[in-house]
KEPAMAR-356023 format. One record per residue (C-alpha): residue number from 1; residue in one letter; y, x, z. Coordinates in steps of 0.2 Angstrom, whole numbers. Each point is the difference from the previous one (the first is absolute). Layout:
! KEPAMAR-356023
<i = NUM	aa = a	yy = Y	xx = X	zz = Z>
...
This chain:
! KEPAMAR-356023
<i = 1	aa = m	yy = 13	xx = 35	zz = -248>
<i = 2	aa = g	yy = 19	xx = 2	zz = -3>
<i = 3	aa = k	yy = -6	xx = 1	zz = -20>
<i = 4	aa = l	yy = -8	xx = -16	zz = -1>
<i = 5	aa = s	yy = 7	xx = -15	zz = -5>
<i = 6	aa = p	yy = 2	xx = -15	zz = 14>
<i = 7	aa = s	yy = -15	xx = -9	zz = -9>
<i = 8	aa = q	yy = -12	xx = 16	zz = 1>
<i = 9	aa = k	yy = 6	xx = 2	zz = 18>
<i = 10	aa = a	yy = -3	xx = -18	zz = 5>
<i = 11	aa = k	yy = -19	xx = 0	zz = -9>
<i = 12	aa = l	yy = -2	xx = 17	zz = 8>
<i = 13	aa = e	yy = 5	xx = -7	zz = 18>
<i = 14	aa = a	yy = -12	xx = -15	zz = -4>
<i = 15	aa = l	yy = -15	xx = 11	zz = -3>
<i = 16	aa = w	yy = 4	xx = 10	zz = 15>
<i = 17	aa = r	yy = 1	xx = -15	zz = 12>
<i = 18	aa = s	yy = -17	xx = -6	zz = -8>
<i = 19	aa = l	yy = -9	xx = 14	zz = 6>
<i = 20	aa = p	yy = -8	xx = 0	zz = 17>
<i = 21	aa = v	yy = 9	xx = 9	zz = 15>
<i = 22	aa = n	yy = -12	xx = 13	zz = 2>
<i = 23	aa = a	yy = -1	xx = 4	zz = -18>
<i = 24	aa = r	yy = 19	xx = 2	zz = 0>
<i = 25	aa = k	yy = -1	xx = 11	zz = 17>
<i = 26	aa = a	yy = -14	xx = 11	zz = -9>
<i = 27	aa = m	yy = 11	xx = 3	zz = -16>
<i = 28	aa = v	yy = 15	xx = 6	zz = 11>
<i = 29	aa = a	yy = -10	xx = 10	zz = 9>
<i = 30	aa = a	yy = -9	xx = 9	zz = -15>
<i = 31	aa = a	yy = 19	xx = 4	zz = -8>
<i = 32	aa = e	yy = 6	xx = 5	zz = 17>
<i = 33	aa = s	yy = -16	xx = 14	zz = 2>
<i = 34	aa = g	yy = 4	xx = 6	zz = -19>
<i = 35	aa = q	yy = 18	xx = 1	zz = 1>
<i = 36	aa = a	yy = 3	xx = 18	zz = 5>
<i = 37	aa = g	yy = 4	xx = 9	zz = -15>
<i = 38	aa = n	yy = -6	xx = -13	zz = -12>
<i = 39	aa = d	yy = 17	xx = -8	zz = -8>
<i = 40	aa = g	yy = -11	xx = -13	zz = -7>
<i = 41	aa = d	yy = -8	xx = -5	zz = 15>
<i = 42	aa = a	yy = 18	xx = 0	zz = 9>
<i = 43	aa = a	yy = 6	xx = -12	zz = -13>
<i = 44	aa = l	yy = -14	xx = -11	zz = 2>
<i = 45	aa = l	yy = 2	xx = -1	zz = 20>
<i = 46	aa = e	yy = 18	xx = -5	zz = -3>
<i = 47	aa = v	yy = -5	xx = -14	zz = -11>
<i = 48	aa = f	yy = -15	xx = -6	zz = 12>
<i = 49	aa = r	yy = 14	xx = 1	zz = 13>
<i = 50	aa = e	yy = 13	xx = -11	zz = -10>
<i = 51	aa = l	yy = -13	xx = -13	zz = -3>
<i = 52	aa = e	yy = -6	xx = -1	zz = 18>
<i = 53	aa = q	yy = 18	xx = -2	zz = 6>
<i = 54	aa = s	yy = 1	xx = -13	zz = -14>
<i = 55	aa = v	yy = -15	xx = -11	zz = 7>
<i = 56	aa = r	yy = 7	xx = 1	zz = 18>
<i = 57	aa = e	yy = 7	xx = -14	zz = 9>
<i = 58	aa = p	yy = 19	xx = 2	zz = 6>
<i = 59	aa = a	yy = 0	xx = 3	zz = 19>
<i = 60	aa = g	yy = 8	xx = -17	zz = 4>
<i = 61	aa = d	yy = 0	xx = -5	zz = 18>
<i = 62	aa = n	yy = -11	xx = 15	zz = 3>
<i = 63	aa = a	yy = 16	xx = 10	zz = -2>
<i = 64	aa = k	yy = 6	xx = -5	zz = 17>
<i = 65	aa = a	yy = -16	xx = 8	zz = 9>
<i = 66	aa = y	yy = 2	xx = 16	zz = -12>
<i = 67	aa = l	yy = 19	xx = 2	zz = 5>
<i = 68	aa = l	yy = -2	xx = -4	zz = 19>
<i = 69	aa = a	yy = -16	xx = 11	zz = 1>
<i = 70	aa = p	yy = 9	xx = 15	zz = 10>
<i = 71	aa = l	yy = 5	xx = -13	zz = 13>
<i = 72	aa = k	yy = -17	xx = -8	zz = 2>
<i = 73	aa = p	yy = -7	xx = 13	zz = 14>
<i = 74	aa = l	yy = 16	xx = -6	zz = 11>
<i = 75	aa = v	yy = 0	xx = -18	zz = -4>
<i = 76	aa = g	yy = -6	xx = -11	zz = 16>
<i = 77	aa = d	yy = 4	xx = -15	zz = 11>
<i = 78	aa = p	yy = 7	xx = 9	zz = 16>
<i = 79	aa = e	yy = -7	xx = -14	zz = 10>
<i = 80	aa = t	yy = -18	xx = 5	zz = -5>
<i = 81	aa = v	yy = 2	xx = 20	zz = -6>
<i = 82	aa = p	yy = 6	xx = 16	zz = 9>
<i = 83	aa = p	yy = 17	xx = 3	zz = -4>
<i = 84	aa = s	yy = -6	xx = 17	zz = -10>
<i = 85	aa = r	yy = -9	xx = -11	zz = -13>
<i = 86	aa = a	yy = 15	xx = -13	zz = 0>
<i = 87	aa = r	yy = 16	xx = 8	zz = -5>
<i = 88	aa = f	yy = 2	xx = -13	zz = -11>
<i = 89	aa = s	yy = -4	xx = -19	zz = 3>
<i = 90	aa = p	yy = -8	xx = -11	zz = -14>
<i = 91	aa = d	yy = 17	xx = -10	zz = 1>
<i = 92	aa = q	yy = 11	xx = 15	zz = -3>
<i = 93	aa = v	yy = -10	xx = 5	zz = -14>
<i = 94	aa = s	yy = 1	xx = -15	zz = -7>
<i = 95	aa = k	yy = 19	xx = -1	zz = 1>
<i = 96	aa = i	yy = 2	xx = 18	zz = -6>
<i = 97	aa = w	yy = -10	xx = -5	zz = -17>
<i = 98	aa = g	yy = 11	xx = -16	zz = -2>
<i = 99	aa = w	yy = 16	xx = 9	zz = 1>
<i = 100	aa = l	yy = -6	xx = 13	zz = -11>
<i = 101	aa = g	yy = -6	xx = -12	zz = -12>
<i = 102	aa = r	yy = 14	xx = -12	zz = 0>
<i = 103	aa = q	yy = 14	xx = 13	zz = 2>
<i = 104	aa = l	yy = -3	xx = 19	zz = 2>
<i = 105	aa = a	yy = -14	xx = 5	zz = -12>
<i = 106	aa = k	yy = -2	xx = -17	zz = -11>
<i = 107	aa = q	yy = -1	xx = 10	zz = -16>
<i = 108	aa = t	yy = -13	xx = 13	zz = 8>
<i = 109	aa = i	yy = -12	xx = -14	zz = 6>
<i = 110	aa = e	yy = 0	xx = -10	zz = -16>
<i = 111	aa = t	yy = -5	xx = 16	zz = -10>
<i = 112	aa = a	yy = -13	xx = 5	zz = 12>
<i = 113	aa = r	yy = -8	xx = -17	zz = -1>
<i = 114	aa = k	yy = -1	xx = 3	zz = -18>
<i = 115	aa = c	yy = -8	xx = 16	zz = 2>
<i = 116	aa = k	yy = -18	xx = 2	zz = -8>
<i = 117	aa = q	yy = -3	xx = 17	zz = 11>
<i = 118	aa = p	yy = -12	xx = 1	zz = 15>
<i = 119	aa = p	yy = 8	xx = 4	zz = 16>
<i = 120	aa = s	yy = -6	xx = 17	zz = 0>
<i = 121	aa = e	yy = 12	xx = 4	zz = -14>
<i = 122	aa = p	yy = 16	xx = 11	zz = 1>
<i = 123	aa = i	yy = 10	xx = -15	zz = -6>
<i = 124	aa = w	yy = -2	xx = -10	zz = 19>
<i = 125	aa = y	yy = 7	xx = 15	zz = 7>
<i = 126	aa = e	yy = 15	xx = -1	zz = -11>
<i = 127	aa = f	yy = 1	xx = -19	zz = 3>
<i = 128	aa = r	yy = 0	xx = 4	zz = 21>
<i = 129	aa = r	yy = 14	xx = 13	zz = -2>
<i = 130	aa = q	yy = 10	xx = -13	zz = -9>
<i = 131	aa = l	yy = -4	xx = -13	zz = 14>
<i = 132	aa = s	yy = 4	xx = 15	zz = 12>
<i = 133	aa = e	yy = 17	xx = 4	zz = -7>
<i = 134	aa = a	yy = 5	xx = -18	zz = -1>
<i = 135	aa = l	yy = -4	xx = -4	zz = 19>
<i = 136	aa = d	yy = 8	xx = 17	zz = 4>
<i = 137	aa = e	yy = 17	xx = -5	zz = -9>
<i = 138	aa = a	yy = 0	xx = -18	zz = 7>
<i = 139	aa = v	yy = -2	xx = 7	zz = 18>
<i = 140	aa = k	yy = 13	xx = 13	zz = 0>
<i = 141	aa = k	yy = 12	xx = -12	zz = -9>
<i = 142	aa = a	yy = -4	xx = -11	zz = 15>
<i = 143	aa = e	yy = 4	xx = 14	zz = 12>
<i = 144	aa = r	yy = 17	xx = 1	zz = -6>
<i = 145	aa = v	yy = 4	xx = -20	zz = 4>
<i = 146	aa = p	yy = -4	xx = -5	zz = 18>
<i = 147	aa = k	yy = -3	xx = -18	zz = -5>
<i = 148	aa = d	yy = -12	xx = 6	zz = -14>
<i = 149	aa = m	yy = -9	xx = 8	zz = 14>
<i = 150	aa = t	yy = 0	xx = -15	zz = 11>
<i = 151	aa = a	yy = -8	xx = -9	zz = -13>
<i = 152	aa = l	yy = -14	xx = 11	zz = -3>
<i = 153	aa = a	yy = -3	xx = 1	zz = 19>
<i = 154	aa = k	yy = -1	xx = -19	zz = -2>
<i = 155	aa = r	yy = -11	xx = 0	zz = -15>
<i = 156	aa = f	yy = -12	xx = 13	zz = 6>
<i = 157	aa = g	yy = 2	xx = 3	zz = 18>
<i = 158	aa = a	yy = 9	xx = 12	zz = 13>
<i = 159	aa = d	yy = -6	xx = 17	zz = -8>
<i = 160	aa = s	yy = 2	xx = -7	zz = -18>
<i = 161	aa = g	yy = 10	xx = 17	zz = -5>
<i = 162	aa = d	yy = -14	xx = 11	zz = 7>
<i = 163	aa = m	yy = -14	xx = -10	zz = -7>
<i = 164	aa = l	yy = 7	xx = -2	zz = -17>
<i = 165	aa = r	yy = 3	xx = 19	zz = -1>
<i = 166	aa = d	yy = -17	xx = 2	zz = 3>
<i = 167	aa = a	yy = -5	xx = -12	zz = -13>
<i = 168	aa = v	yy = 12	xx = 12	zz = -12>
<i = 169	aa = t	yy = -8	xx = 18	zz = 6>
<i = 170	aa = l	yy = -18	xx = -8	zz = -2>
<i = 171	aa = w	yy = 3	xx = -7	zz = -18>
<i = 172	aa = a	yy = 9	xx = 16	zz = -6>
<i = 173	aa = n	yy = -13	xx = 11	zz = 7>
<i = 174	aa = s	yy = -16	xx = -11	zz = -4>
<i = 175	aa = e	yy = -7	xx = 12	zz = -13>
<i = 176	aa = a	yy = 0	xx = 15	zz = 12>
<i = 177	aa = l	yy = -7	xx = -11	zz = 13>
<i = 178	aa = d	yy = -14	xx = -7	zz = -10>
<i = 179	aa = k	yy = -5	xx = 18	zz = -5>
<i = 180	aa = a	yy = 0	xx = 5	zz = 17>
<i = 181	aa = l	yy = -9	xx = -14	zz = 9>
<i = 182	aa = d	yy = -14	xx = 1	zz = -15>
<i = 183	aa = r	yy = -6	xx = 16	zz = 10>
<i = 184	aa = l	yy = -3	xx = -10	zz = 14>
<i = 185	aa = p	yy = -15	xx = -12	zz = 4>
<i = 186	aa = a	yy = 5	xx = -19	zz = 2>
<i = 187	aa = k	yy = -7	xx = 1	zz = 17>
<i = 188	aa = i	yy = -1	xx = 14	zz = 12>
<i = 189	aa = f	yy = -12	xx = -3	zz = 14>
<i = 190	aa = d	yy = 2	xx = 17	zz = 7>
<i = 191	aa = l	yy = 15	xx = 12	zz = -3>
<i = 192	aa = d	yy = -11	xx = 16	zz = -1>
<i = 193	aa = e	yy = 7	xx = 18	zz = -3>
<i = 194	aa = d	yy = -2	xx = 1	zz = -18>
<i = 195	aa = l	yy = 10	xx = -17	zz = -3>
<i = 196	aa = c	yy = 15	xx = 6	zz = 13>
<i = 197	aa = v	yy = 0	xx = 17	zz = -10>
<i = 198	aa = r	yy = 3	xx = -12	zz = -17>
<i = 199	aa = l	yy = 12	xx = -12	zz = 8>
<i = 200	aa = k	yy = 11	xx = 15	zz = 6>
<i = 201	aa = e	yy = -1	xx = 8	zz = -17>
<i = 202	aa = v	yy = 4	xx = -16	zz = -10>
<i = 203	aa = h	yy = 15	xx = -4	zz = 12>
<i = 204	aa = e	yy = 6	xx = 19	zz = -3>
<i = 205	aa = e	yy = -1	xx = -3	zz = -19>
<i = 206	aa = l	yy = 9	xx = -16	zz = 1>
<i = 207	aa = m	yy = 13	xx = 7	zz = 10>
<i = 208	aa = e	yy = 2	xx = 13	zz = -15>
<i = 209	aa = s	yy = 0	xx = -14	zz = -14>
<i = 210	aa = a	yy = 5	xx = -16	zz = 7>
<i = 211	aa = p	yy = 7	xx = 2	zz = 18>
<i = 212	aa = d	yy = 5	xx = -16	zz = 3>
<i = 213	aa = s	yy = -19	xx = -7	zz = -2>
<i = 214	aa = a	yy = -6	xx = 13	zz = 12>
<i = 215	aa = v	yy = 1	xx = -10	zz = 17>
<i = 216	aa = w	yy = -6	xx = -16	zz = -10>
<i = 217	aa = f	yy = -16	xx = 9	zz = -5>
<i = 218	aa = l	yy = -4	xx = 3	zz = 19>
<i = 219	aa = l	yy = 5	xx = -17	zz = 5>
<i = 220	aa = i	yy = -11	xx = -7	zz = -14>
<i = 221	aa = a	yy = -15	xx = 11	zz = 4>
<i = 222	aa = m	yy = 1	xx = -6	zz = 18>
<i = 223	aa = g	yy = -3	xx = -18	zz = -6>
<i = 224	aa = r	yy = -17	xx = 6	zz = -6>
<i = 225	aa = l	yy = -6	xx = 8	zz = 15>
<i = 226	aa = e	yy = -13	xx = -10	zz = 10>
<i = 227	aa = s	yy = 8	xx = 10	zz = 16>
<i = 228	aa = p	yy = 19	xx = 1	zz = -6>
<i = 229	aa = w	yy = 4	xx = 11	zz = 16>
<i = 230	aa = e	yy = -9	xx = 13	zz = -9>
<i = 231	aa = i	yy = 15	xx = 4	zz = -11>
<i = 232	aa = f	yy = 7	xx = 10	zz = 13>
<i = 233	aa = r	yy = -13	xx = 13	zz = -5>
<i = 234	aa = v	yy = 10	xx = 3	zz = -16>
<i = 235	aa = v	yy = 17	xx = -2	zz = 8>
<i = 236	aa = e	yy = -6	xx = 15	zz = 11>
<i = 237	aa = r	yy = -4	xx = 9	zz = -14>
<i = 238	aa = i	yy = 16	xx = -3	zz = -10>
<i = 239	aa = g	yy = 11	xx = 2	zz = 14>
<i = 240	aa = k	yy = -10	xx = 16	zz = 7>
<i = 241	aa = r	yy = 2	xx = -9	zz = 17>
<i = 242	aa = s	yy = -12	xx = -8	zz = 11>
<i = 243	aa = d	yy = 13	xx = -10	zz = 10>
<i = 244	aa = d	yy = 14	xx = -11	zz = -4>
<i = 245	aa = l	yy = 14	xx = 11	zz = 8>
<i = 246	aa = v	yy = 5	xx = 4	zz = -18>
<i = 247	aa = v	yy = -9	xx = -10	zz = -11>
<i = 248	aa = s	yy = 8	xx = -16	zz = 6>
<i = 249	aa = k	yy = 15	xx = 4	zz = -6>
<i = 250	aa = t	yy = -4	xx = 6	zz = -19>
<i = 251	aa = e	yy = -4	xx = -12	zz = -13>
<i = 252	aa = l	yy = -18	xx = 0	zz = 6>
<i = 253	aa = a	yy = 7	xx = -12	zz = 15>
<i = 254	aa = a	yy = -2	xx = -14	zz = -13>
<i = 255	aa = v	yy = -19	xx = 3	zz = 2>
<i = 256	aa = g	yy = -1	xx = 0	zz = 18>
<i = 257	aa = d	yy = 13	xx = -16	zz = 1>
<i = 258	aa = a	yy = -13	xx = -8	zz = -12>
<i = 259	aa = v	yy = -14	xx = 2	zz = 12>
<i = 260	aa = l	yy = 10	xx = -4	zz = 16>
<i = 261	aa = a	yy = 6	xx = -16	zz = -10>
<i = 262	aa = d	yy = -17	xx = -6	zz = -2>
<i = 263	aa = t	yy = -5	xx = 3	zz = 18>
<i = 264	aa = g	yy = 13	xx = -10	zz = 4>
<i = 265	aa = y	yy = -4	xx = -13	zz = -11>
<i = 266	aa = f	yy = -17	xx = -1	zz = 9>
<i = 267	aa = a	yy = 6	xx = 0	zz = 17>
<i = 268	aa = s	yy = 12	xx = -15	zz = -3>
<i = 269	aa = r	yy = -15	xx = -10	zz = -6>
<i = 270	aa = l	yy = -5	xx = -1	zz = 17>
<i = 271	aa = r	yy = 12	xx = -12	zz = 7>
<i = 272	aa = n	yy = -9	xx = -16	zz = -3>
<i = 273	aa = p	yy = -16	xx = -3	zz = 10>
<i = 274	aa = p	yy = -14	xx = -7	zz = -11>
<i = 275	aa = a	yy = -5	xx = -17	zz = 1>
<i = 276	aa = t	yy = -17	xx = 1	zz = -9>
<i = 277	aa = l	yy = -14	xx = 11	zz = -2>
<i = 278	aa = e	yy = 4	xx = 4	zz = -17>
<i = 279	aa = e	yy = 19	xx = 3	zz = 5>
<i = 280	aa = a	yy = -8	xx = 12	zz = 15>
<i = 281	aa = k	yy = -10	xx = 12	zz = -14>
<i = 282	aa = a	yy = 17	xx = -1	zz = -10>
<i = 283	aa = t	yy = 10	xx = 6	zz = 17>
<i = 284	aa = f	yy = -11	xx = 13	zz = 5>
<i = 285	aa = a	yy = -2	xx = 8	zz = -18>
<i = 286	aa = l	yy = 18	xx = 3	zz = 1>
<i = 287	aa = f	yy = -1	xx = 7	zz = 17>
<i = 288	aa = d	yy = -14	xx = 11	zz = -5>
<i = 289	aa = r	yy = 10	xx = 6	zz = -15>
<i = 290	aa = f	yy = 16	xx = 3	zz = 11>
<i = 291	aa = v	yy = -11	xx = 11	zz = 13>
<i = 292	aa = a	yy = -6	xx = 9	zz = -16>
<i = 293	aa = y	yy = 17	xx = 4	zz = -7>
<i = 294	aa = s	yy = 8	xx = 4	zz = 17>
<i = 295	aa = t	yy = -14	xx = 12	zz = 6>
<i = 296	aa = g	yy = -2	xx = 7	zz = -19>
<i = 297	aa = m	yy = 18	xx = 6	zz = -1>
<i = 298	aa = t	yy = 0	xx = 9	zz = 16>
<i = 299	aa = k	yy = -18	xx = 7	zz = -5>
<i = 300	aa = e	yy = 7	xx = 6	zz = -17>
<i = 301	aa = f	yy = 16	xx = 7	zz = 4>
<i = 302	aa = g	yy = 11	xx = 5	zz = 13>
<i = 303	aa = i	yy = 10	xx = -13	zz = 6>
<i = 304	aa = r	yy = 12	xx = 4	zz = 14>
<i = 305	aa = k	yy = 5	xx = -13	zz = 14>
<i = 306	aa = a	yy = 18	xx = 5	zz = -1>
<i = 307	aa = g	yy = 1	xx = -2	zz = -19>
<i = 308	aa = r	yy = 4	xx = -13	zz = -10>
<i = 309	aa = w	yy = -17	xx = -4	zz = -6>
<i = 310	aa = g	yy = -7	xx = 2	zz = 17>
<i = 311	aa = q	yy = 13	xx = -12	zz = 9>
<i = 312	aa = s	yy = -3	xx = -13	zz = -14>
<i = 313	aa = l	yy = -20	xx = 2	zz = 1>
<i = 314	aa = f	yy = 0	xx = -2	zz = 20>
<i = 315	aa = s	yy = 11	xx = -14	zz = -1>
<i = 316	aa = l	yy = -12	xx = -8	zz = -13>
<i = 317	aa = r	yy = -14	xx = 4	zz = 13>
<i = 318	aa = a	yy = 7	xx = -8	zz = 14>
<i = 319	aa = e	yy = 5	xx = -15	zz = -10>
<i = 320	aa = a	yy = -18	xx = -2	zz = -7>
<i = 321	aa = s	yy = -8	xx = 2	zz = 18>
<i = 322	aa = t	yy = 12	xx = -13	zz = 7>
<i = 323	aa = n	yy = -5	xx = -12	zz = -14>
<i = 324	aa = a	yy = -18	xx = 3	zz = 2>
<i = 325	aa = e	yy = 1	xx = -2	zz = 19>
<i = 326	aa = k	yy = 9	xx = -15	zz = -3>
<i = 327	aa = i	yy = -15	xx = -8	zz = -9>
<i = 328	aa = i	yy = -13	xx = 6	zz = 12>
<i = 329	aa = e	yy = 9	xx = -7	zz = 14>
<i = 330	aa = k	yy = -1	xx = -18	zz = -8>
<i = 331	aa = v	yy = -19	xx = 0	zz = 3>
<i = 332	aa = p	yy = 0	xx = -8	zz = 16>
<i = 333	aa = l	yy = 11	xx = -14	zz = -4>
<i = 334	aa = a	yy = -10	xx = -3	zz = -16>
<i = 335	aa = l	yy = -15	xx = -1	zz = 10>
<i = 336	aa = d	yy = 8	xx = -14	zz = 11>
<i = 337	aa = s	yy = 2	xx = -12	zz = -14>
<i = 338	aa = g	yy = -15	xx = 7	zz = -13>
<i = 339	aa = l	yy = -14	xx = 2	zz = 13>
<i = 340	aa = p	yy = -10	xx = -15	zz = 5>
<i = 341	aa = e	yy = -1	xx = 7	zz = 17>
<i = 342	aa = p	yy = -10	xx = -10	zz = 15>
<i = 343	aa = r	yy = 4	xx = 1	zz = 17>
<i = 344	aa = r	yy = -10	xx = -2	zz = 16>
<i = 345	aa = g	yy = 6	xx = -12	zz = 13>
<i = 346	aa = k	yy = 0	xx = 1	zz = 18>
<i = 347	aa = s	yy = -18	xx = -9	zz = 0>
<i = 348	aa = g	yy = -6	xx = 12	zz = -11>
<i = 349	aa = r	yy = -1	xx = -11	zz = -14>
<i = 350	aa = i	yy = 6	xx = 6	zz = -17>
<i = 351	aa = i	yy = 14	xx = -9	zz = -8>
<i = 352	aa = p	yy = 1	xx = 1	zz = -19>
<i = 353	aa = a	yy = 16	xx = 3	zz = -10>
<i = 354	aa = q	yy = 5	xx = -9	zz = -15>
<i = 355	aa = l	yy = -3	xx = 8	zz = -16>
<i = 356	aa = p	yy = 15	xx = 10	zz = -7>
<i = 357	aa = p	yy = 8	xx = -5	zz = -17>
<i = 358	aa = d	yy = -7	xx = 10	zz = -14>
<i = 359	aa = s	yy = 18	xx = 10	zz = -2>
<i = 360	aa = a	yy = -1	xx = 5	zz = 19>
<i = 361	aa = v	yy = -17	xx = 8	zz = -3>
<i = 362	aa = d	yy = 5	xx = 8	zz = -16>
<i = 363	aa = r	yy = 16	xx = 8	zz = 8>
<i = 364	aa = a	yy = -11	xx = 6	zz = 16>
<i = 365	aa = e	yy = -13	xx = 8	zz = -13>
<i = 366	aa = g	yy = 13	xx = 8	zz = -10>
<i = 367	aa = l	yy = 8	xx = 8	zz = 15>
<i = 368	aa = l	yy = -17	xx = 5	zz = 8>
<i = 369	aa = y	yy = -4	xx = 9	zz = -17>
<i = 370	aa = f	yy = 15	xx = 10	zz = -1>
<i = 371	aa = t	yy = -1	xx = 5	zz = 19>
<i = 372	aa = a	yy = -17	xx = 6	zz = -2>
<i = 373	aa = q	yy = 2	xx = 9	zz = -18>
<i = 374	aa = t	yy = 14	xx = 10	zz = 8>
<i = 375	aa = r	yy = -12	xx = 8	zz = 12>
<i = 376	aa = e	yy = -3	xx = 16	zz = -11>
<i = 377	aa = i	yy = 18	xx = 3	zz = -4>
<i = 378	aa = a	yy = 8	xx = -6	zz = 16>
<i = 379	aa = n	yy = 3	xx = 19	zz = 7>
<i = 380	aa = a	yy = 9	xx = 5	zz = -16>
<i = 381	aa = a	yy = 10	xx = -17	zz = 1>
<i = 382	aa = a	yy = 4	xx = 3	zz = 18>
<i = 383	aa = v	yy = -7	xx = -17	zz = 5>
<i = 384	aa = a	yy = -17	xx = 5	zz = 8>
<i = 385	aa = s	yy = 3	xx = -6	zz = 19>
<i = 386	aa = t	yy = 7	xx = -18	zz = -6>
<i = 387	aa = q	yy = -15	xx = -1	zz = -13>
<i = 388	aa = k	yy = -13	xx = 5	zz = 12>
<i = 389	aa = r	yy = 6	xx = -11	zz = 13>
<i = 390	aa = i	yy = 3	xx = -16	zz = -9>
<i = 391	aa = a	yy = -16	xx = 2	zz = -10>
<i = 392	aa = d	yy = -12	xx = 3	zz = 14>
<i = 393	aa = a	yy = 8	xx = -15	zz = 9>
<i = 394	aa = a	yy = -1	xx = -11	zz = -15>
<i = 395	aa = v	yy = -20	xx = 5	zz = -2>
<i = 396	aa = k	yy = -2	xx = -2	zz = 18>
<i = 397	aa = r	yy = 8	xx = -19	zz = 0>
<i = 398	aa = l	yy = -10	xx = -4	zz = -16>
<i = 399	aa = q	yy = -16	xx = 6	zz = 9>
<i = 400	aa = d	yy = 4	xx = -12	zz = 15>
<i = 401	aa = a	yy = 4	xx = -14	zz = -11>
<i = 402	aa = g	yy = -15	xx = 2	zz = -9>
<i = 403	aa = e	yy = -12	xx = -1	zz = 16>
<i = 404	aa = l	yy = 9	xx = -17	zz = 5>
<i = 405	aa = l	yy = -3	xx = -7	zz = -17>
<i = 406	aa = v	yy = -18	xx = 5	zz = 1>
<i = 407	aa = d	yy = -3	xx = -8	zz = 15>
<i = 408	aa = l	yy = 9	xx = -15	zz = -7>
<i = 409	aa = v	yy = -11	xx = -2	zz = -14>
<i = 410	aa = a	yy = -15	xx = 0	zz = 10>
<i = 411	aa = k	yy = 6	xx = -12	zz = 13>
<i = 412	aa = s	yy = 8	xx = -13	zz = -14>
<i = 413	aa = e	yy = -5	xx = -12	zz = -11>
<i = 414	aa = g	yy = 5	xx = -10	zz = -16>
<i = 415	aa = q	yy = 19	xx = 2	zz = -5>
<i = 416	aa = n	yy = 4	xx = 11	zz = 15>
<i = 417	aa = r	yy = -14	xx = 13	zz = -6>
<i = 418	aa = t	yy = 5	xx = 0	zz = -18>
<i = 419	aa = t	yy = 19	xx = 4	zz = 7>
<i = 420	aa = a	yy = -6	xx = 13	zz = 11>
<i = 421	aa = q	yy = -11	xx = 8	zz = -14>
<i = 422	aa = e	yy = 16	xx = 0	zz = -11>
<i = 423	aa = g	yy = 8	xx = 10	zz = 13>
<i = 424	aa = l	yy = -13	xx = 12	zz = 2>
<i = 425	aa = n	yy = 1	xx = 3	zz = -19>
<i = 426	aa = i	yy = 19	xx = 2	zz = 2>
<i = 427	aa = t	yy = -2	xx = 12	zz = 14>
<i = 428	aa = a	yy = -13	xx = 11	zz = -9>
<i = 429	aa = r	yy = 11	xx = 0	zz = -15>
<i = 430	aa = l	yy = 14	xx = 6	zz = 10>
<i = 431	aa = l	yy = -11	xx = 14	zz = 8>
<i = 432	aa = e	yy = -6	xx = 5	zz = -18>
<i = 433	aa = a	yy = 20	xx = 3	zz = -4>
<i = 434	aa = a	yy = 2	xx = 9	zz = 15>
<i = 435	aa = d	yy = -13	xx = 13	zz = -7>
<i = 436	aa = a	yy = -13	xx = -7	zz = 14>
<i = 437	aa = g	yy = -14	xx = -4	zz = -14>
<i = 438	aa = e	yy = -14	xx = 4	zz = 12>
<i = 439	aa = i	yy = 6	xx = -12	zz = 15>
<i = 440	aa = a	yy = 4	xx = -13	zz = -14>
<i = 441	aa = a	yy = -18	xx = -1	zz = -6>
<i = 442	aa = t	yy = -8	xx = 0	zz = 17>
<i = 443	aa = l	yy = 12	xx = -13	zz = 5>
<i = 444	aa = r	yy = -5	xx = -10	zz = -15>
<i = 445	aa = r	yy = -17	xx = 2	zz = 4>
<i = 446	aa = r	yy = 1	xx = -5	zz = 17>
<i = 447	aa = g	yy = 9	xx = -16	zz = -6>
<i = 448	aa = s	yy = -15	xx = -4	zz = -12>
<i = 449	aa = a	yy = -13	xx = 2	zz = 15>
<i = 450	aa = a	yy = 11	xx = -12	zz = 12>
<i = 451	aa = a	yy = 2	xx = -14	zz = -14>
<i = 452	aa = a	yy = -20	xx = 2	zz = -3>
């Protein structure tokens, strides 16, 4: 197209733009298939490619997503995402982007916004390399001036230096990481032997070609695992050790540290007792995930009690067990305020209780649900005796209250009967939360019969 006049090029581009997208793709594909050994087809393919680029829209606002792509698997809100997938918070990434766009790499970002190449083209790796160099230079410059490092910490957080250097590494090695990660499934439900071997081989290749990216490859791959602790299967093969005696002192320690950090994330989320059934479901999901991480680590790898990882893990187990026990131990008090519990007077007459407020019933329901659901994992979580004692006592107390409420329904009339029926429904609801569905169903049937 270089020999064409501007007018001819404009007409040709207009003609190309008028063709259906599928037709343009077919023509490019035909030229690609015939270019080998054919100078005419090769020249035609070059023309088609230039025409195709001419009709593309500039990246514009999409340039931000294209350039930030290497960070994306590691961007998350630390309040809602485990640390291994939240190396960068959305706020930090936004501030990095603003710093680059306003000062450090303004020209690179402006050029990228005008680029018409798709994000898979090598030009985007070049843009990311330029961002990496600009950010690296800025961090090194700040490191030489204490007040500048203080300013960075104020802007990005306490570990701003390490966090920014991680961004530098990911941008600088984005092409090598993309090619390596393309060899893995987007989601790994079971890290079988074949995948373990593949991960090991890719890691070894990266250690040769792009060593700074090797550990990041493992960390990002870990984020694709349904059971992240299975990454120790790969660590064992790479480190050629089945325990943490040596591995925890090598660069592979970053992987074990990431699994431990996630384990700690789930343990710490058990500090606040649930106030509703929905909160209880979320809290139990966190507890269940903690137990899976905790037992998964020791199942997959030799974690020595005296080692750094072992000491951290057993400390986390103690924290989680204590937090879970504190939640379970709140059940009796929750029933005091959330169960419409009648009592029998000295004369044998049943004295009704006032109906509790909805918030008290919701709280009791949530705590009963959490306590009942922990039964299956109570042994692994070291809360079995507390769980059984309180769960059994709660169900017995609910049954006894239900018996009295059935009698009240049978012997009451008008508003008193209506109140007793409402109390019976609350009691049955709490029994269902306590995983005593059959008892609750029997209670509801007896209540209906008593009312009839």
